The first five atom37 places (N, CA, C, CB, O) and aatype in JSON, in Angstrom:
{
  "aatype": [12, 18, 2, 1, 9, 11, 2, 1, 11, 12, 15, 6, 2, 11, 19, 10, 16, 11, 6, 6, 9, 9, 6, 10, 11, 3, 10, 5, 7, 16, 13, 1, 15, 10, 16, 6, 0, 15, 7, 19, 19, 6, 12, 5, 8, 18, 2, 9, 5, 9, 11, 11, 6, 5, 10, 11, 10, 2, 10, 5, 2, 10, 5, 6, 11, 6, 19, 9, 10, 0, 11, 11, 10, 6, 3, 11, 18, 7, 6, 7, 15, 9, 15, 10, 6, 16, 15, 6, 13, 9, 14, 15, 11],
  "atom_mask": [
    [1, 1, 1, 1, 1],
    [1, 1, 1, 1, 1],
    [1, 1, 1, 1, 1],
    [1, 1, 1, 1, 1],
    [1, 1, 1, 1, 1],
    [1, 1, 1, 1, 1],
    [1, 1, 1, 1, 1],
    [1, 1, 1, 1, 1],
    [1, 1, 1, 1, 1],
    [1, 1, 1, 1, 1],
    [1, 1, 1, 1, 1],
    [1, 1, 1, 1, 1],
    [1, 1, 1, 1, 1],
    [1, 1, 1, 1, 1],
    [1, 1, 1, 1, 1],
    [1, 1, 1, 1, 1],
    [1, 1, 1, 1, 1],
    [1, 1, 1, 1, 1],
    [1, 1, 1, 1, 1],
    [1, 1, 1, 1, 1],
    [1, 1, 1, 1, 1],
    [1, 1, 1, 1, 1],
    [1, 1, 1, 1, 1],
    [1, 1, 1, 1, 1],
    [1, 1, 1, 1, 1],
    [1, 1, 1, 1, 1],
    [1, 1, 1, 1, 1],
    [1, 1, 1, 1, 1],
    [1, 1, 1, 0, 1],
    [1, 1, 1, 1, 1],
    [1, 1, 1, 1, 1],
    [1, 1, 1, 1, 1],
    [1, 1, 1, 1, 1],
    [1, 1, 1, 1, 1],
    [1, 1, 1, 1, 1],
    [1, 1, 1, 1, 1],
    [1, 1, 1, 1, 1],
    [1, 1, 1, 1, 1],
    [1, 1, 1, 0, 1],
    [1, 1, 1, 1, 1],
    [1, 1, 1, 1, 1],
    [1, 1, 1, 1, 1],
    [1, 1, 1, 1, 1],
    [1, 1, 1, 1, 1],
    [1, 1, 1, 1, 1],
    [1, 1, 1, 1, 1],
    [1, 1, 1, 1, 1],
    [1, 1, 1, 1, 1],
    [1, 1, 1, 1, 1],
    [1, 1, 1, 1, 1],
    [1, 1, 1, 1, 1],
    [1, 1, 1, 1, 1],
    [1, 1, 1, 1, 1],
    [1, 1, 1, 1, 1],
    [1, 1, 1, 1, 1],
    [1, 1, 1, 1, 1],
    [1, 1, 1, 1, 1],
    [1, 1, 1, 1, 1],
    [1, 1, 1, 1, 1],
    [1, 1, 1, 1, 1],
    [1, 1, 1, 1, 1],
    [1, 1, 1, 1, 1],
    [1, 1, 1, 1, 1],
    [1, 1, 1, 1, 1],
    [1, 1, 1, 1, 1],
    [1, 1, 1, 1, 1],
    [1, 1, 1, 1, 1],
    [1, 1, 1, 1, 1],
    [1, 1, 1, 1, 1],
    [1, 1, 1, 1, 1],
    [1, 1, 1, 1, 1],
    [1, 1, 1, 1, 1],
    [1, 1, 1, 1, 1],
    [1, 1, 1, 1, 1],
    [1, 1, 1, 1, 1],
    [1, 1, 1, 1, 1],
    [1, 1, 1, 1, 1],
    [1, 1, 1, 0, 1],
    [1, 1, 1, 1, 1],
    [1, 1, 1, 0, 1],
    [1, 1, 1, 1, 1],
    [1, 1, 1, 1, 1],
    [1, 1, 1, 1, 1],
    [1, 1, 1, 1, 1],
    [1, 1, 1, 1, 1],
    [1, 1, 1, 1, 1],
    [1, 1, 1, 1, 1],
    [1, 1, 1, 1, 1],
    [1, 1, 1, 1, 1],
    [1, 1, 1, 1, 1],
    [1, 1, 1, 1, 1],
    [1, 1, 1, 1, 1],
    [1, 1, 1, 1, 1]
  ],
  "atom_positions": [
    [[0.99, -1.14, -0.05], [0.05, -0.08, -0.03], [0.91, 1.37, 0.18], [-1.07, -0.39, 1.19], [0.4, 2.36, -0.34]],
    [[1.93, 1.52, 0.77], [2.76, 2.24, 1.01], [3.56, 2.73, -0.46], [3.48, 1.55, 2.04], [3.88, 3.86, -0.8]],
    [[3.75, 1.36, -1.22], [4.74, 2.03, -2.23], [3.96, 2.17, -3.23], [6.04, 1.31, -2.66], [4.51, 2.56, -4.26]],
    [[2.36, 1.9, -3.3], [1.86, 2.56, -4.51], [1.57, 3.52, -4.31], [0.99, 2.16, -5.14], [1.27, 4.07, -5.37]],
    [[1.43, 4.32, -3.27], [1.28, 6.01, -2.66], [2.65, 6.25, -3.27], [1.14, 6.4, -0.61], [2.57, 7.09, -4.16]],
    [[3.96, 5.77, -3.09], [5.09, 6.3, -2.96], [5.5, 6.43, -4.44], [5.99, 5.52, -2.05], [6.2, 7.37, -4.82]],
    [[5.03, 5.48, -5.29], [5.43, 5.43, -6.28], [4.4, 6.25, -7.59], [5.71, 4.06, -6.29], [4.45, 6.0, -8.79]],
    [[3.66, 7.08, -7.02], [2.77, 8.07, -7.84], [3.6, 9.23, -7.98], [1.34, 8.46, -7.14], [4.37, 9.72, -7.16]],
    [[3.31, 9.59, -9.16], [4.22, 11.46, -9.6], [2.97, 12.36, -8.72], [4.22, 12.19, -12.16], [1.75, 12.39, -8.88]],
    [[3.94, 13.1, -7.65], [3.66, 14.0, -6.75], [4.02, 15.47, -7.48], [4.46, 13.63, -5.4], [5.16, 15.69, -7.91]],
    [[3.08, 16.34, -7.57], [3.46, 17.68, -7.74], [3.96, 18.36, -6.65], [2.49, 18.37, -8.18], [4.87, 19.19, -6.68]],
    [[3.06, 17.8, -5.23], [3.22, 18.56, -4.18], [3.23, 17.78, -2.81], [2.2, 19.55, -4.26], [2.71, 16.66, -2.8]],
    [[3.59, 18.11, -2.04], [3.19, 17.51, -0.79], [2.17, 17.19, -0.29], [3.46, 17.95, -0.07], [1.45, 18.15, -0.58]],
    [[1.47, 16.4, 0.37], [0.01, 16.76, 0.79], [0.22, 16.03, 2.32], [-1.43, 16.01, -0.38], [0.86, 15.04, 2.68]],
    [[-0.42, 16.76, 2.86], [-0.67, 15.96, 4.29], [-1.65, 15.21, 4.81], [-0.68, 16.65, 5.15], [-2.81, 15.48, 4.51]],
    [[-1.38, 14.14, 5.68], [-2.56, 12.94, 5.94], [-3.35, 13.43, 6.77], [-2.14, 11.54, 6.53], [-2.85, 14.11, 7.66]],
    [[-4.48, 13.28, 6.74], [-5.36, 13.66, 7.83], [-4.94, 12.86, 9.45], [-6.95, 13.2, 7.25], [-4.26, 11.84, 9.52]],
    [[-5.46, 13.54, 10.59], [-5.29, 12.69, 11.74], [-5.76, 11.53, 11.72], [-5.73, 13.15, 12.74], [-4.95, 10.65, 12.03]],
    [[-7.13, 11.09, 11.38], [-7.43, 9.86, 11.0], [-6.85, 8.95, 10.45], [-8.12, 9.88, 10.51], [-6.81, 7.82, 10.92]],
    [[-6.2, 9.38, 9.12], [-5.57, 8.49, 8.41], [-4.46, 7.68, 9.23], [-5.05, 9.19, 7.29], [-4.41, 6.48, 9.47]],
    [[-3.55, 8.78, 9.6], [-2.21, 8.56, 10.34], [-2.94, 7.44, 11.65], [-1.38, 10.37, 11.01], [-2.42, 6.34, 11.88]],
    [[-3.72, 7.75, 12.13], [-4.19, 6.47, 13.36], [-4.55, 5.2, 12.49], [-5.82, 6.93, 14.46], [-4.3, 4.07, 12.93]],
    [[-5.06, 5.37, 11.42], [-5.78, 4.13, 10.8], [-4.53, 3.48, 10.14], [-7.11, 4.5, 9.64], [-4.62, 2.25, 10.03]],
    [[-3.36, 4.07, 9.65], [-2.17, 3.55, 9.77], [-1.35, 2.83, 10.41], [-1.79, 4.04, 9.76], [-0.84, 1.74, 10.16]],
    [[-1.25, 3.91, 11.68], [-0.45, 3.52, 12.74], [-1.34, 2.47, 13.45], [0.0, 4.75, 13.65], [-0.62, 1.77, 14.16]],
    [[-2.77, 2.07, 13.54], [-3.15, 0.8, 14.08], [-2.99, -0.17, 13.08], [-4.5, 0.77, 14.59], [-2.6, -1.23, 13.58]],
    [[-3.15, -0.22, 11.82], [-2.83, -1.51, 10.9], [-1.46, -2.11, 11.07], [-2.95, -1.15, 9.38], [-1.24, -3.32, 10.95]],
    [[-0.5, -1.13, 11.35], [0.72, -1.23, 11.67], [1.1, -2.01, 12.92], [1.14, -0.05, 11.7], [1.78, -3.04, 12.96]],
    [[0.57, -1.38, 13.89], [0.47, -2.24, 15.14], [-0.13, -3.58, 15.17], [0.0, 0.0, 0.0], [0.43, -4.56, 15.66]],
    [[-1.31, -3.59, 14.63], [-1.58, -4.98, 14.02], [-0.78, -5.7, 13.6], [-2.25, -5.03, 13.16], [-0.64, -6.78, 14.17]],
    [[0.02, -5.38, 12.43], [0.5, -6.23, 11.9], [1.93, -6.89, 12.78], [0.64, -5.68, 10.59], [2.43, -8.02, 12.75]],
    [[2.27, -5.78, 13.48], [3.5, -6.4, 14.45], [3.03, -7.36, 15.42], [4.27, -5.27, 15.34], [3.75, -8.27, 15.84]],
    [[1.55, -7.15, 15.87], [0.87, -7.81, 17.2], [0.96, -9.49, 16.44], [-1.18, -7.06, 17.66], [1.27, -10.52, 17.03]],
    [[0.7, -9.37, 15.37], [0.37, -10.82, 14.59], [1.88, -11.52, 14.19], [-0.64, -10.5, 12.96], [2.21, -12.7, 14.06]],
    [[2.64, -10.2, 14.05], [4.22, -11.1, 13.58], [4.75, -11.14, 15.22], [5.71, -9.93, 12.18], [5.97, -11.28, 15.36]],
    [[4.26, -11.08, 15.95], [4.78, -11.36, 17.23], [4.48, -12.79, 17.41], [4.21, -10.47, 18.34], [5.3, -13.7, 17.38]],
    [[2.95, -12.92, 17.65], [1.67, -14.0, 18.29], [2.37, -15.06, 17.13], [-0.57, -13.44, 18.05], [2.54, -16.2, 17.55]],
    [[2.71, -14.86, 16.01], [3.23, -15.97, 15.33], [4.61, -16.69, 15.31], [3.05, -15.66, 14.27], [4.9, -17.84, 14.97]],
    [[5.57, -15.39, 15.88], [6.74, -16.05, 16.29], [6.54, -16.87, 17.94], [0.0, 0.0, 0.0], [7.22, -17.82, 18.33]],
    [[5.75, -16.4, 18.47], [5.57, -17.25, 19.73], [5.1, -18.69, 19.55], [4.57, -16.59, 20.63], [5.72, -19.68, 19.96]],
    [[4.08, -18.7, 18.98], [3.45, -19.68, 18.32], [4.8, -20.78, 17.58], [2.36, -18.85, 17.15], [4.71, -22.01, 17.7]],
    [[5.63, -20.33, 17.08], [6.56, -21.13, 16.49], [7.35, -21.94, 17.58], [7.44, -20.28, 15.64], [7.68, -23.13, 17.61]],
    [[7.52, -20.95, 18.42], [8.84, -21.47, 19.59], [7.74, -22.39, 20.5], [9.83, -19.81, 20.81], [8.19, -23.44, 20.96]],
    [[6.49, -22.09, 20.77], [5.97, -23.29, 21.29], [5.58, -24.62, 20.61], [5.0, -22.93, 21.82], [5.31, -25.7, 21.13]],
    [[5.63, -24.22, 19.13], [5.61, -25.78, 18.68], [7.13, -26.28, 18.7], [4.94, -25.98, 17.02], [7.32, -27.46, 19.0]],
    [[8.27, -25.42, 18.39], [9.44, -26.12, 18.65], [9.73, -26.67, 19.82], [10.34, -25.47, 18.43], [10.38, -27.72, 19.85]],
    [[9.27, -26.05, 20.97], [9.26, -26.63, 22.66], [8.62, -27.99, 22.51], [8.2, -25.6, 23.9], [9.16, -29.05, 22.83]],
    [[6.93, -27.8, 21.8], [6.5, -29.1, 21.72], [7.22, -30.3, 21.11], [5.46, -29.0, 21.17], [7.27, -31.45, 21.53]],
    [[7.84, -29.65, 19.85], [8.58, -31.09, 19.39], [9.78, -31.75, 20.09], [9.12, -30.92, 18.04], [10.04, -32.95, 19.98]],
    [[10.55, -30.8, 20.87], [11.49, -31.09, 21.69], [10.62, -32.13, 23.0], [12.24, -29.56, 22.16], [11.05, -33.25, 23.26]],
    [[9.55, -31.61, 23.61], [9.49, -32.25, 24.47], [8.62, -33.93, 23.53], [8.74, -31.23, 25.73], [8.62, -34.97, 24.19]],
    [[8.06, -33.95, 22.29], [7.72, -35.17, 21.95], [8.76, -36.03, 21.67], [6.93, -35.13, 21.01], [8.57, -37.23, 21.49]],
    [[10.06, -35.39, 21.61], [11.2, -36.46, 21.21], [11.82, -37.05, 22.54], [12.49, -35.71, 20.27], [12.46, -38.11, 22.58]],
    [[11.55, -36.24, 23.63], [12.05, -36.43, 24.84], [11.4, -37.62, 25.43], [11.92, -35.27, 25.61], [12.03, -38.57, 25.89]],
    [[9.93, -37.5, 25.4], [8.81, -38.19, 25.58], [9.31, -39.88, 25.2], [7.58, -37.48, 24.58], [9.63, -40.73, 26.03]],
    [[9.27, -40.04, 23.55], [9.6, -40.78, 22.77], [11.01, -42.11, 23.32], [9.88, -39.73, 21.67], [11.01, -43.34, 23.28]],
    [[12.2, -40.94, 23.86], [13.22, -41.68, 24.37], [12.84, -42.15, 25.87], [14.51, -40.82, 24.3], [13.37, -43.14, 26.38]],
    [[11.87, -41.34, 26.53], [11.58, -41.68, 27.86], [10.88, -43.05, 27.78], [10.71, -40.58, 28.58], [11.04, -43.8, 28.75]],
    [[9.96, -43.58, 26.53], [9.33, -44.47, 26.25], [10.15, -45.68, 25.79], [8.49, -44.02, 25.49], [10.15, -46.82, 26.23]],
    [[10.85, -45.12, 24.78], [12.21, -46.48, 24.67], [12.92, -47.15, 25.98], [13.67, -45.81, 23.87], [13.06, -48.35, 26.2]],
    [[13.29, -46.11, 26.74], [13.81, -46.73, 28.02], [12.91, -47.21, 28.66], [14.46, -45.94, 28.88], [13.44, -48.18, 29.19]],
    [[11.86, -47.19, 28.97], [10.7, -47.77, 29.8], [10.65, -48.96, 29.27], [9.3, -47.07, 29.77], [11.08, -49.92, 29.91]],
    [[9.98, -49.17, 27.68], [10.21, -50.36, 26.92], [11.52, -51.39, 27.39], [10.41, -49.85, 25.46], [11.31, -52.51, 27.87]],
    [[12.38, -51.04, 27.26], [13.87, -51.8, 27.46], [13.81, -52.65, 29.12], [15.38, -50.32, 27.44], [14.04, -53.81, 29.49]],
    [[13.34, -51.22, 29.89], [13.44, -51.82, 31.07], [12.22, -52.52, 31.36], [13.78, -50.91, 32.05], [11.97, -52.65, 32.56]],
    [[11.43, -52.98, 30.56], [10.24, -53.92, 30.66], [10.63, -55.22, 30.0], [8.92, -53.33, 29.95], [10.22, -56.31, 30.38]],
    [[11.42, -55.01, 29.04], [12.05, -56.31, 28.4], [12.86, -56.83, 29.68], [13.14, -55.98, 26.92], [12.38, -57.71, 30.39]],
    [[13.8, -56.39, 29.89], [14.84, -56.72, 30.88], [14.47, -57.27, 32.16], [15.57, -55.62, 31.15], [15.14, -58.23, 32.55]],
    [[13.4, -56.8, 32.99], [12.73, -57.18, 33.99], [11.81, -58.3, 33.54], [12.1, -56.06, 34.57], [11.46, -58.99, 34.5]],
    [[11.34, -58.68, 32.46], [10.41, -59.72, 31.95], [11.32, -60.71, 31.74], [9.54, -59.39, 30.69], [11.04, -61.78, 32.28]],
    [[12.34, -60.65, 31.11], [13.17, -61.36, 31.13], [13.8, -62.26, 32.38], [13.82, -60.67, 30.63], [13.8, -63.48, 32.22]],
    [[14.26, -61.8, 33.48], [15.03, -61.79, 34.57], [13.76, -62.45, 35.09], [15.73, -60.38, 35.2], [14.02, -63.58, 35.5]],
    [[12.56, -62.15, 35.21], [11.35, -62.91, 36.19], [11.32, -64.21, 35.64], [9.69, -62.23, 36.15], [11.63, -65.18, 36.34]],
    [[10.89, -64.35, 34.16], [11.24, -65.62, 33.5], [12.08, -66.51, 33.42], [11.27, -65.55, 32.74], [11.67, -67.64, 33.14]],
    [[13.14, -66.33, 33.58], [14.17, -66.71, 33.9], [14.4, -67.34, 35.6], [14.88, -65.6, 33.5], [15.06, -68.34, 35.92]],
    [[13.67, -66.44, 36.45], [13.88, -66.98, 37.86], [12.41, -67.93, 38.11], [14.08, -65.55, 39.1], [12.45, -69.0, 38.71]],
    [[11.07, -67.33, 37.51], [10.08, -68.07, 37.54], [9.36, -68.87, 36.53], [9.44, -67.46, 37.96], [8.36, -69.51, 36.86]],
    [[9.8, -68.88, 35.28], [9.55, -69.49, 34.35], [8.44, -69.05, 33.47], [0.0, 0.0, 0.0], [7.89, -68.08, 33.98]],
    [[7.89, -69.4, 32.33], [6.8, -68.43, 31.94], [5.33, -68.76, 32.67], [6.64, -68.5, 30.28], [4.97, -69.86, 33.09]],
    [[4.65, -67.61, 32.71], [3.92, -67.5, 33.27], [3.52, -65.94, 33.14], [0.0, 0.0, 0.0], [4.02, -65.06, 32.45]],
    [[2.34, -65.89, 34.13], [1.83, -64.2, 34.91], [1.91, -63.89, 35.75], [0.8, -63.7, 35.08], [2.0, -64.83, 36.53]],
    [[1.99, -62.48, 36.47], [2.01, -62.44, 37.61], [0.98, -61.21, 37.85], [3.38, -62.39, 38.09], [0.86, -60.16, 37.23]],
    [[0.24, -61.75, 39.02], [-1.1, -60.91, 39.86], [-0.01, -59.72, 40.87], [-2.36, -62.4, 41.27], [0.79, -60.02, 41.75]],
    [[-0.33, -58.49, 40.38], [0.04, -57.77, 41.35], [-0.52, -57.18, 42.47], [0.41, -57.12, 40.92], [0.0, -56.57, 43.4]],
    [[-2.13, -57.58, 42.12], [-2.96, -57.62, 43.56], [-2.44, -58.53, 44.65], [-4.46, -58.11, 43.34], [-2.14, -58.03, 45.74]],
    [[-2.3, -60.12, 44.38], [-2.06, -60.58, 45.06], [-0.62, -60.96, 45.38], [-2.76, -61.15, 44.94], [-0.38, -61.81, 46.24]],
    [[0.32, -60.34, 44.7], [2.03, -60.79, 44.47], [2.16, -62.27, 43.77], [2.95, -60.93, 46.17], [3.27, -62.81, 43.74]],
    [[1.23, -62.78, 43.32], [1.5, -64.41, 43.15], [1.77, -64.68, 41.35], [-0.18, -65.45, 43.82], [1.19, -64.05, 40.46]],
    [[2.65, -65.6, 41.16], [3.03, -65.8, 39.98], [2.25, -67.31, 39.93], [4.69, -65.63, 39.76], [2.17, -68.19, 40.78]],
    [[1.63, -67.19, 38.28], [0.67, -67.92, 38.08], [1.73, -68.63, 36.76], [-0.91, -67.08, 37.83], [2.26, -67.93, 35.9]],
    [[1.85, -70.01, 36.82], [2.45, -70.5, 35.8], [1.62, -70.99, 34.68], [3.22, -71.39, 36.22], [0.48, -71.41, 34.85]],
    [[2.07, -70.95, 33.81], [1.68, -71.21, 32.26], [1.34, -72.57, 32.47], [2.89, -70.98, 31.0], [2.04, -73.25, 33.22]],
    [[0.17, -73.14, 31.8], [-0.25, -74.68, 31.93], [0.38, -75.38, 30.28], [-2.35, -74.82, 32.17], [0.23, -76.58, 30.02]]
  ]
}
């Protein structure tokens, strides 16, 4: 918009009205606010991606621990299931 006004052939300088200046400044301020909000959203998105990667690593570590514990218990008790409520091992038939 500013370029179109700038590129016109002007024979003399003209002064904008107070209302026009207010309107232009308002648009400029709104544009700045939107740009800032967009940057904040991008940073939040980036942080979420980092947290997702951390959660994936935590899940992988948990699954590895589960496999190790399952193998350890199977070596000790054999194949079967465990009741956490009664703390009993139930052998497979």
